[in-house]
N, CA, C and O of each residue as an XYZ file, in Angstrom:
664
protein
N     -11.025    -23.071     42.748
C     -11.868    -23.045     43.919
C     -12.933    -21.979     43.699
O     -12.685    -20.943     43.083
N     -14.111    -22.259     44.213
C     -15.232    -21.338     44.073
C     -15.911    -21.185     45.431
O     -16.216    -22.182     46.087
N     -16.151    -19.935     45.861
C     -16.874    -19.751     47.122
C     -18.353    -20.098     46.948
O     -18.954    -19.778     45.923
N     -18.923    -20.744     47.937
C     -20.357    -21.051     47.945
C     -20.959    -20.373     49.170
O     -20.538    -20.629     50.298
N     -21.932    -19.518     48.946
C     -22.606    -18.812     50.031
C     -23.376    -19.814     50.886
O     -24.064    -20.690     50.360
N     -23.258    -19.681     52.198
C     -23.989    -20.566     53.104
C     -25.072    -19.827     53.885
O     -25.735    -20.415     54.739
N     -25.249    -18.541     53.594
C     -26.321    -17.788     54.246
C     -27.646    -18.093     53.558
O     -27.692    -18.309     52.347
N     -28.709    -18.108     54.331
C     -30.046    -18.261     53.779
C     -30.456    -16.907     53.199
O     -30.681    -15.955     53.946
N     -30.553    -16.820     51.883
C     -30.849    -15.551     51.227
C     -32.253    -15.043     51.535
O     -32.562    -13.884     51.261
N     -33.105    -15.893     52.099
C     -34.458    -15.459     52.464
C     -34.459    -14.738     53.806
O     -35.443    -14.091     54.164
N     -33.366    -14.847     54.544
C     -33.264    -14.208     55.854
C     -32.585    -12.837     55.710
O     -31.720    -12.660     54.852
N     -32.980    -11.864     56.557
C     -32.288    -10.566     56.507
C     -30.840    -10.728     56.954
O     -30.506    -11.632     57.720
N     -29.993     -9.836     56.460
C     -28.589     -9.885     56.859
C     -28.478     -9.597     58.350
O     -29.202     -8.752     58.876
N     -27.580    -10.292     59.028
C     -27.395    -10.038     60.455
C     -26.736     -8.673     60.669
O     -26.088     -8.132     59.773
N     -26.917     -8.134     61.867
C     -26.321     -6.837     62.220
C     -24.805     -6.863     62.060
O     -24.213     -5.939     61.503
N     -24.192     -7.918     62.548
C     -22.751     -8.075     62.398
C     -22.527     -8.915     61.153
O     -22.780    -10.120     61.140
N     -22.054     -8.262     60.120
C     -21.824     -9.002     58.885
C     -20.676     -9.981     59.094
O     -20.462    -10.434     60.218
N     -19.978    -10.299     58.109
C     -18.921    -11.295     58.203
C     -19.180    -12.335     57.130
O     -20.249    -12.372     56.521
N     -18.219    -13.147     56.916
C     -18.326    -14.142     55.852
C     -18.923    -15.437     56.365
O     -18.651    -15.878     57.481
N     -19.732    -16.021     55.528
C     -20.244    -17.359     55.800
C     -20.304    -18.076     54.445
O     -21.360    -18.211     53.827
N     -19.151    -18.516     54.027
C     -19.047    -19.223     52.755
C     -17.979    -20.298     52.874
O     -17.138    -20.275     53.772
N     -18.038    -21.225     51.953
C     -17.027    -22.280     51.887
C     -16.405    -22.265     50.500
O     -17.090    -22.022     49.506
N     -15.126    -22.522     50.437
C     -14.461    -22.680     49.140
C     -14.510    -24.157     48.763
O     -14.111    -25.027     49.538
N     -15.001    -24.417     47.569
C     -15.089    -25.793     47.086
C     -14.311    -25.919     45.784
O     -14.099    -24.938     45.072
N     -13.899    -27.122     45.493
C     -13.175    -27.380     44.246
C     -14.175    -27.548     43.114
O     -15.113    -28.338     43.219
N     -13.976    -26.806     42.034
C     -14.807    -26.922     40.838
C     -13.901    -27.261     39.664
O     -13.232    -26.381     39.121
N     -13.875    -28.531     39.268
C     -13.076    -28.878     38.078
C     -13.743    -28.260     36.842
O     -14.886    -28.580     36.517
N     -13.024    -27.385     36.172
C     -13.597    -26.714     35.001
C     -13.486    -27.582     33.757
O     -12.497    -28.292     33.576
N     -14.495    -27.525     32.904
C     -14.430    -28.272     31.638
C     -13.496    -27.544     30.674
O     -13.889    -26.566     30.038
N     -12.279    -28.019     30.572
C     -11.281    -27.316     29.763
C     -10.997    -28.002     28.428
O     -10.107    -27.587     27.685
N     -11.756    -29.047     28.135
C     -11.553    -29.741     26.863
C     -12.000    -28.898     25.690
O     -12.360    -27.732     25.854
N     -11.980    -29.471     24.537
C     -12.322    -28.735     23.324
C     -13.820    -28.762     23.042
O     -14.247    -29.029     21.919
N     -14.600    -28.486     24.063
C     -16.040    -28.379     23.876
C     -16.377    -27.021     23.275
O     -15.599    -26.073     23.387
N     -17.526    -26.935     22.646
C     -17.994    -25.659     22.140
C     -18.282    -24.740     23.326
O     -18.558    -25.226     24.423
N     -18.222    -23.415     23.126
C     -18.402    -22.479     24.249
C     -19.675    -22.718     25.063
O     -19.625    -22.707     26.293
N     -20.794    -22.929     24.413
C     -22.043    -23.132     25.145
C     -22.023    -24.452     25.922
O     -22.585    -24.541     27.014
N     -21.376    -25.473     25.357
C     -21.247    -26.749     26.067
C     -20.388    -26.581     27.325
O     -20.708    -27.139     28.375
N     -19.295    -25.811     27.221
C     -18.446    -25.568     28.391
C     -19.227    -24.839     29.481
O     -19.135    -25.184     30.659
N     -19.992    -23.831     29.077
C     -20.782    -23.072     30.042
C     -21.826    -23.963     30.710
O     -21.993    -23.923     31.929
N     -22.520    -24.755     29.920
C     -23.538    -25.660     30.443
C     -22.929    -26.685     31.396
O     -23.501    -26.973     32.447
N     -21.787    -27.230     31.038
C     -21.122    -28.231     31.884
C     -20.613    -27.607     33.183
O     -20.743    -28.209     34.249
N     -20.035    -26.406     33.104
C     -19.561    -25.740     34.322
C     -20.729    -25.471     35.264
O     -20.610    -25.669     36.473
N     -21.853    -25.022     34.720
C     -23.031    -24.756     35.555
C     -23.551    -26.052     36.173
O     -23.902    -26.073     37.353
N     -23.606    -27.116     35.406
C     -24.073    -28.400     35.936
C     -23.175    -28.880     37.078
O     -23.669    -29.377     38.090
N     -21.867    -28.733     36.917
C     -20.930    -29.145     37.970
C     -21.126    -28.301     39.233
O     -21.118    -28.828     40.345
N     -21.305    -26.978     39.052
C     -21.487    -26.106     40.214
C     -22.815    -26.393     40.905
O     -22.878    -26.418     42.134
N     -23.874    -26.609     40.129
C     -25.176    -26.950     40.716
C     -25.089    -28.241     41.519
O     -25.698    -28.356     42.582
N     -24.336    -29.207     41.014
C     -24.167    -30.475     41.713
C     -23.492    -30.250     43.067
O     -23.903    -30.830     44.072
N     -22.457    -29.408     43.092
C     -21.763    -29.114     44.346
C     -22.702    -28.398     45.312
O     -22.745    -28.732     46.496
N     -23.456    -27.412     44.814
C     -24.358    -26.644     45.682
C     -25.455    -27.523     46.274
O     -25.946    -27.241     47.366
N     -25.843    -28.579     45.574
C     -26.890    -29.477     46.057
C     -26.340    -30.654     46.852
O     -27.073    -31.586     47.181
N     -25.063    -30.609     47.153
C     -24.448    -31.671     47.950
C     -24.054    -31.089     49.313
O     -24.115    -29.875     49.505
N     -23.654    -31.940     50.250
C     -23.213    -31.431     51.562
C     -21.777    -30.897     51.546
O     -21.267    -30.485     52.588
N     -21.126    -30.897     50.395
C     -19.705    -30.546     50.330
C     -19.400    -29.168     50.922
O     -18.455    -29.036     51.699
N     -20.178    -28.140     50.574
C     -19.882    -26.784     51.054
C     -20.020    -26.689     52.574
O     -19.181    -26.078     53.236
N     -21.067    -27.286     53.124
C     -21.284    -27.240     54.575
C     -20.167    -27.993     55.296
O     -19.669    -27.536     56.325
N     -19.776    -29.141     54.757
C     -18.692    -29.912     55.368
C     -17.369    -29.150     55.304
O     -16.605    -29.148     56.269
N     -17.101    -28.508     54.177
C     -15.879    -27.725     54.028
C     -15.857    -26.571     55.027
O     -14.827    -26.301     55.647
N     -16.996    -25.889     55.184
C     -17.097    -24.790     56.137
C     -16.801    -25.282     57.554
O     -16.059    -24.639     58.296
N     -17.376    -26.410     57.922
C     -17.133    -26.983     59.244
C     -15.681    -27.362     59.436
O     -15.112    -27.131     60.503
N     -15.074    -27.945     58.407
C     -13.669    -28.342     58.479
C     -12.764    -27.123     58.661
O     -11.845    -27.149     59.480
N     -13.017    -26.067     57.908
C     -12.205    -24.848     58.021
C     -12.355    -24.238     59.415
O     -11.376    -23.775     59.999
N     -13.576    -24.238     59.945
C     -13.779    -23.724     61.307
C     -13.010    -24.556     62.324
O     -12.407    -24.004     63.244
N     -13.024    -25.875     62.171
C     -12.291    -26.748     63.092
C     -10.788    -26.502     62.972
O     -10.083    -26.447     63.980
N     -10.303    -26.355     61.750
C      -8.874    -26.091     61.545
C      -8.479    -24.775     62.204
O      -7.399    -24.662     62.783
N      -9.370    -23.772     62.111
C      -9.094    -22.469     62.704
C      -8.970    -22.501     64.215
O      -8.446    -21.562     64.813
N      -9.442    -23.561     64.834
C      -9.368    -23.680     66.299
C      -8.125    -24.452     66.763
O      -7.912    -24.657     67.958
N      -7.314    -24.874     65.791
C      -6.103    -25.620     66.147
C      -4.943    -24.659     66.324
O      -5.097    -23.442     66.219
N      -3.791    -25.223     66.591
C      -2.545    -24.479     66.674
C      -2.331    -23.712     65.368
O      -2.595    -24.245     64.290
N      -1.856    -22.465     65.454
C      -1.679    -21.612     64.276
C      -0.785    -22.252     63.220
O      -1.089    -22.181     62.030
N       0.299    -22.869     63.636
C       1.216    -23.497     62.676
C       0.545    -24.678     61.964
O       0.704    -24.862     60.758
N      -0.198    -25.463     62.725
C      -0.919    -26.605     62.135
C      -1.980    -26.095     61.159
O      -2.109    -26.616     60.051
N      -2.733    -25.083     61.567
C      -3.787    -24.531     60.719
C      -3.194    -24.022     59.406
O      -3.750    -24.275     58.337
N      -2.074    -23.310     59.479
C      -1.454    -22.769     58.268
C      -1.020    -23.898     57.332
O      -1.229    -23.806     56.122
N      -0.428    -24.946     57.868
C       0.022    -26.062     57.037
C      -1.157    -26.759     56.354
O      -1.080    -27.096     55.173
N      -2.237    -26.973     57.091
C      -3.403    -27.644     56.515
C      -4.045    -26.772     55.447
O      -4.387    -27.263     54.371
N      -4.211    -25.492     55.728
C      -4.827    -24.583     54.750
C      -3.956    -24.471     53.504
O      -4.470    -24.511     52.386
N      -2.642    -24.331     53.685
C      -1.738    -24.272     52.525
C      -1.817    -25.555     51.704
O      -1.771    -25.504     50.474
N      -1.935    -26.708     52.372
C      -2.056    -27.993     51.671
C      -3.281    -27.985     50.756
O      -3.184    -28.334     49.580
N      -4.448    -27.580     51.307
C      -5.673    -27.567     50.500
C      -5.633    -26.478     49.430
O      -6.089    -26.698     48.308
N      -5.094    -25.312     49.763
C      -5.025    -24.215     48.801
C      -4.148    -24.587     47.606
O      -4.392    -24.123     46.492
N      -3.145    -25.409     47.828
C      -2.243    -25.814     46.753
C      -2.913    -26.769     45.765
O      -2.347    -27.054     44.710
N      -4.094    -27.259     46.085
C      -4.802    -28.183     45.199
C      -5.513    -27.462     44.056
O      -6.010    -28.105     43.132
N      -5.564    -26.124     44.113
C      -6.251    -25.340     43.087
C      -5.293    -24.316     42.498
O      -4.335    -23.899     43.150
N      -5.557    -23.915     41.263
C      -4.725    -22.882     40.652
C      -5.251    -21.487     40.946
O      -4.560    -20.497     40.704
N      -6.482    -21.404     41.472
C      -7.019    -20.085     41.759
C      -8.425    -20.143     42.294
O      -8.970    -21.207     42.587
N      -9.003    -18.939     42.414
C     -10.357    -18.789     42.927
C     -11.147    -17.939     41.947
O     -10.655    -16.932     41.439
N     -12.377    -18.357     41.690
C     -13.307    -17.564     40.890
C     -14.536    -17.315     41.736
O     -15.086    -18.240     42.335
N     -14.967    -16.062     41.785
C     -16.141    -15.728     42.575
C     -17.094    -14.849     41.781
O     -16.675    -14.056     40.938
N     -18.372    -15.000     42.061
C     -19.419    -14.209     41.428
C     -20.207    -13.537     42.542
O     -20.830    -14.212     43.362
N     -20.182    -12.217     42.572
C     -20.871    -11.465     43.607
C     -22.017    -10.687     42.974
O     -21.801     -9.788     42.161
N     -23.229    -11.042     43.356
C     -24.398    -10.322     42.850
C     -24.604     -9.093     43.716
O     -25.007     -9.200     44.874
N     -24.330     -7.942     43.162
C     -24.529     -6.685     43.876
C     -25.949     -6.179     43.681
O     -26.778     -6.867     43.086
N     -26.234     -4.981     44.178
C     -27.575     -4.413     44.028
C     -27.954     -4.256     42.556
O     -27.123     -3.879     41.728
N     -29.203     -4.546     42.242
C     -29.669     -4.467     40.858
C     -29.990     -3.033     40.444
O     -30.130     -2.743     39.255
N     -30.106     -2.145     41.416
C     -30.336     -0.732     41.121
C     -29.284      0.087     41.840
O     -28.651     -0.386     42.784
N     -29.100      1.321     41.390
C     -28.083      2.190     41.967
C     -28.319      2.474     43.438
O     -29.455      2.469     43.911
N     -27.240      2.719     44.150
C     -27.290      3.043     45.567
C     -26.621      4.400     45.789
O     -25.891      4.903     44.934
N     -26.889      4.971     46.952
C     -26.363      6.296     47.284
C     -25.582      6.237     48.578
O     -25.900      5.459     49.477
N     -24.556      7.067     48.662
C     -23.762      7.198     49.869
C     -23.618      8.690     50.140
O     -23.064      9.429     49.326
N     -24.117      9.119     51.277
C     -24.087     10.538     51.658
C     -24.702     11.411     50.564
O     -24.215     12.506     50.280
N     -25.774     10.913     49.959
C     -26.490     11.688     48.946
C     -25.892     11.643     47.558
O     -26.445     12.237     46.633
N     -24.784     10.959     47.387
C     -24.130     10.860     46.081
C     -24.320      9.467     45.522
O     -24.079      8.474     46.208
N     -24.759      9.396     44.253
C     -24.980      8.099     43.617
C     -23.646      7.386     43.409
O     -22.683      7.979     42.922
N     -23.601      6.126     43.777
C     -22.407      5.301     43.566
C     -22.396      4.893     42.100
O     -23.315      4.221     41.632
N     -21.357      5.298     41.376
C     -21.322      5.055     39.930
C     -20.939      3.620     39.582
O     -21.437      3.079     38.595
N     -20.073      2.997     40.363
C     -19.687      1.613     40.093
C     -19.063      1.025     41.348
O     -18.741      1.742     42.296
N     -18.900     -0.277     41.338
C     -18.244     -0.947     42.454
C     -17.177     -1.882     41.909
O     -17.184     -2.256     40.736
N     -16.275     -2.243     42.780
C     -15.175     -3.131     42.418
C     -15.173     -4.298     43.392
O     -15.256     -4.101     44.604
N     -15.081     -5.482     42.876
C     -14.982     -6.671     43.721
C     -13.556     -7.172     43.724
O     -12.770     -6.844     42.835
N     -13.226     -7.959     44.717
C     -11.887     -8.527     44.810
C     -12.011     -9.983     45.220
O     -12.723    -10.306     46.170
N     -11.337    -10.842     44.525
C     -11.426    -12.270     44.773
C     -10.544    -12.650     45.968
O      -9.412    -12.180     46.075
N     -11.060    -13.498     46.865
C     -10.210    -13.953     47.972
C      -9.136    -14.897     47.442
O      -9.346    -15.593     46.448
N      -8.018    -14.916     48.091
C      -6.962    -15.818     47.641
C      -6.108    -16.265     48.809
O      -6.002    -15.572     49.822
N      -5.513    -17.410     48.659
C      -4.598    -17.901     49.681
C      -3.592    -18.820     49.006
O      -3.750    -19.212     47.850
N      -2.575    -19.142     49.749
C      -1.574    -20.039     49.186
C      -0.879    -19.396     48.008
O      -0.643    -18.189     47.985
N      -0.565    -20.202     47.055
C       0.149    -19.718     45.864
C      -0.759    -19.784     44.637
O      -0.366    -20.317     43.599
N      -1.945    -19.256     44.753
C      -2.874    -19.300     43.628
C      -2.350    -18.460     42.463
O      -1.911    -17.323     42.631
N      -2.411    -19.052     41.304
C      -1.933    -18.388     40.100
C      -2.916    -17.337     39.607
O      -2.511    -16.292     39.097
N      -4.205    -17.613     39.760
C      -5.200    -16.746     39.137
C      -6.420    -16.577     40.024
O      -6.891    -17.534     40.639
N      -6.922    -15.371     40.085
C      -8.181    -15.084     40.762
C      -9.075    -14.328     39.795
O      -8.617    -13.430     39.089
N     -10.344    -14.688     39.764
C     -11.301    -14.017     38.891
C     -12.494    -13.593     39.738
O     -13.091    -14.414     40.436
N     -12.840    -12.310     39.675
C     -13.981    -11.794     40.419
C     -14.993    -11.246     39.422
O     -14.679    -10.366     38.620
N     -16.204    -11.771     39.482
C     -17.306    -11.298     38.642
C     -18.272    -10.614     39.593
O     -18.773    -11.239     40.528
N     -18.538     -9.335     39.361
C     -19.419     -8.582     40.257
C     -20.411     -7.765     39.428
O     -20.047     -7.152     38.424
N     -21.658     -7.770     39.866
C     -22.675     -6.995     39.152
C     -23.183     -5.873     40.044
O     -23.262     -6.009     41.265
N     -23.527     -4.753     39.399
C     -24.089     -3.606     40.108
C     -24.860     -2.759     39.099
O     -24.328     -2.362     38.062
N     -26.095     -2.497     39.417
C     -26.920     -1.586     38.621
C     -26.935     -1.949     37.132
O     -26.794     -1.080     36.271
N     -27.108     -3.238     36.843
C     -27.223     -3.685     35.460
C     -25.913     -3.843     34.711
O     -25.925     -4.129     33.514
N     -24.778     -3.664     35.386
C     -23.465     -3.787     34.745
C     -22.701     -4.920     35.423
O     -22.701     -5.041     36.648
N     -22.057     -5.741     34.612
C     -21.221     -6.824     35.140
C     -19.766     -6.475     34.855
O     -19.401     -6.149     33.725
N     -18.955     -6.547     35.882
C     -17.515     -6.301     35.736
C     -16.762     -7.574     36.103
O     -17.168     -8.327     36.989
N     -15.663     -7.790     35.404
C     -14.820     -8.951     35.673
C     -13.404     -8.449     35.920
O     -12.853     -7.679     35.134
N     -12.831     -8.901     37.026
C     -11.467     -8.522     37.345
C     -10.598     -9.757     37.513
O     -11.047    -10.788     38.015
N      -9.358     -9.636     37.089
C      -8.408    -10.731     37.205
C      -7.283    -10.330     38.155
O      -6.809     -9.194     38.129
N      -6.868    -11.265     38.981
C      -5.684    -11.107     39.821
C      -4.764    -12.254     39.415
O      -5.113    -13.424     39.574
N      -3.588    -11.914     38.892
C      -2.712    -12.954     38.356
C      -1.325    -12.878     38.977
O      -0.826    -11.797     39.291
N      -0.718    -14.037     39.147
C       0.663    -14.142     39.611
C       1.563    -13.762     38.438
O       1.640    -14.493     37.450
N       2.245    -12.619     38.543
C       3.072    -12.116     37.451
C       4.204    -13.071     37.090
O       4.708    -13.031     35.967
N       4.611    -13.928     38.021
C       5.658    -14.895     37.729
C       5.182    -16.040     36.848
O       5.995    -16.737     36.239
N       3.868    -16.238     36.776
C       3.300    -17.329     35.978
C       2.541    -16.775     34.771
O       2.701    -17.258     33.650
N       1.720    -15.763     35.012
C       0.945    -15.128     33.941
C       1.670    -13.829     33.602
O       1.383    -12.776     34.172
N       2.608    -13.918     32.670
C       3.478    -12.767     32.390
C       2.790    -11.671     31.593
O       3.237    -10.524     31.613
N       1.701    -12.007     30.885
C       0.978    -11.001     30.103
C      -0.517    -11.126     30.374
O      -1.231    -11.759     29.597
N      -1.002    -10.532     31.463
C      -2.422    -10.656     31.809
C      -3.362    -10.079     30.752
O      -4.529    -10.466     30.688
N      -2.866     -9.156     29.922
C      -3.729     -8.590     28.882
C      -4.149     -9.661     27.873
O      -5.241     -9.575     27.311
N      -3.311    -10.660     27.636
C      -3.674    -11.768     26.757
C      -4.835    -12.551     27.353
O      -5.757    -12.950     26.642
N      -4.781    -12.765     28.651
C      -5.861    -13.452     29.354
C      -7.160    -12.648     29.248
O      -8.215    -13.209     28.952
N      -7.086    -11.349     29.486
C      -8.274    -10.491     29.407
C      -8.842    -10.489     27.990
O     -10.060    -10.522     27.816
N      -7.988    -10.450     26.987
C      -8.456    -10.473     25.590
C      -9.142    -11.793     25.257
O     -10.185    -11.806     24.604
N      -8.558    -12.905     25.706
C      -9.166    -14.218     25.460
C     -10.525    -14.304     26.147
O     -11.464    -14.874     25.591
N     -10.638    -13.746     27.348
C     -11.914    -13.735     28.065
C     -12.948    -12.934     27.269
O     -14.079    -13.389     27.095
N     -12.574    -11.755     26.789
C     -13.494    -10.932     25.997
C     -13.949    -11.667     24.743
O     -15.129    -11.623     24.395
N     -13.032    -12.340     24.064
C     -13.379    -13.100     22.861
C     -14.380    -14.201     23.188
O     -15.341    -14.410     22.447
N     -14.156    -14.906     24.296
C     -15.061    -15.983     24.699
C     -16.444    -15.431     25.036
O     -17.458    -16.014     24.651
N     -16.486    -14.308     25.756
C     -17.777    -13.693     26.093
C     -18.498    -13.223     24.831
O     -19.712    -13.397     24.717
N     -17.770    -12.630     23.883
C     -18.378    -12.208     22.619
C     -18.977    -13.400     21.883
O     -20.068    -13.303     21.320
N     -18.261    -14.528     21.887
C     -18.769    -15.737     21.222
C     -20.052    -16.222     21.900
O     -20.999    -16.620     21.222
N     -20.085    -16.191     23.228
C     -21.296    -16.614     23.948
C     -22.466    -15.676     23.663
O     -23.601    -16.129     23.509
N     -22.199    -14.379     23.592
C     -23.269    -13.403     23.282
C     -23.802    -13.649     21.878
O     -25.014    -13.626     21.662
N     -22.911    -13.884     20.925
C     -23.359    -14.172     19.539
C     -24.199    -15.441     19.488
O     -25.224    -15.486     18.808
N     -23.756    -16.485     20.219
C     -24.520    -17.734     20.252
C     -25.899    -17.541     20.863
O     -26.892    -18.045     20.339
N     -25.959    -16.813     21.969
C     -27.250    -16.616     22.624
C     -28.180    -15.753     21.783
O     -29.395    -15.946     21.815
N     -27.629    -14.803     21.029
C     -28.442    -13.956     20.155
C     -29.002    -14.768     18.981
O     -30.086    -14.477     18.475
N     -28.255    -15.778     18.561
C     -28.682    -16.611     17.431
C     -29.751    -17.625     17.842
O     -30.402    -18.217     16.981
N     -29.931    -17.825     19.114
C     -30.896    -18.835     19.585
C     -32.300    -18.305     19.572
O     -33.234    -19.020     19.936
């Protein structure tokens, strides 16, 4: 599942923040494609979802479910959450450093939303020219998260080498 922002980025943020996003299903290309092909295909699939009414409809459905009986809402949400193994989110933070009480913020940490019995959560967050990736894993399923982190680093290194060669 991937969150899709539903706020108009051209509009200023409202005084009362809060979330306005929908979680949509993104089938990842997990076949034996080359790294750049997988990246291109994942982006094409996500662009297709963003250009469809799916996110708006999902947001409306979740709002309607939230107005039902608590037990019914929980069952419906758990049903849909069980259709995915996890959530991946990309949060674009400020492109330049920010200050809090006169002190420069050195880095930020993002956290991926999760529900149900998701096995894996991945949060990609950028701040001041640095991109950080965090994993949240179900220890009962992913017994060695360091293997996952190493595989991710290897894949990113391969993509960087490919892009440098282009």
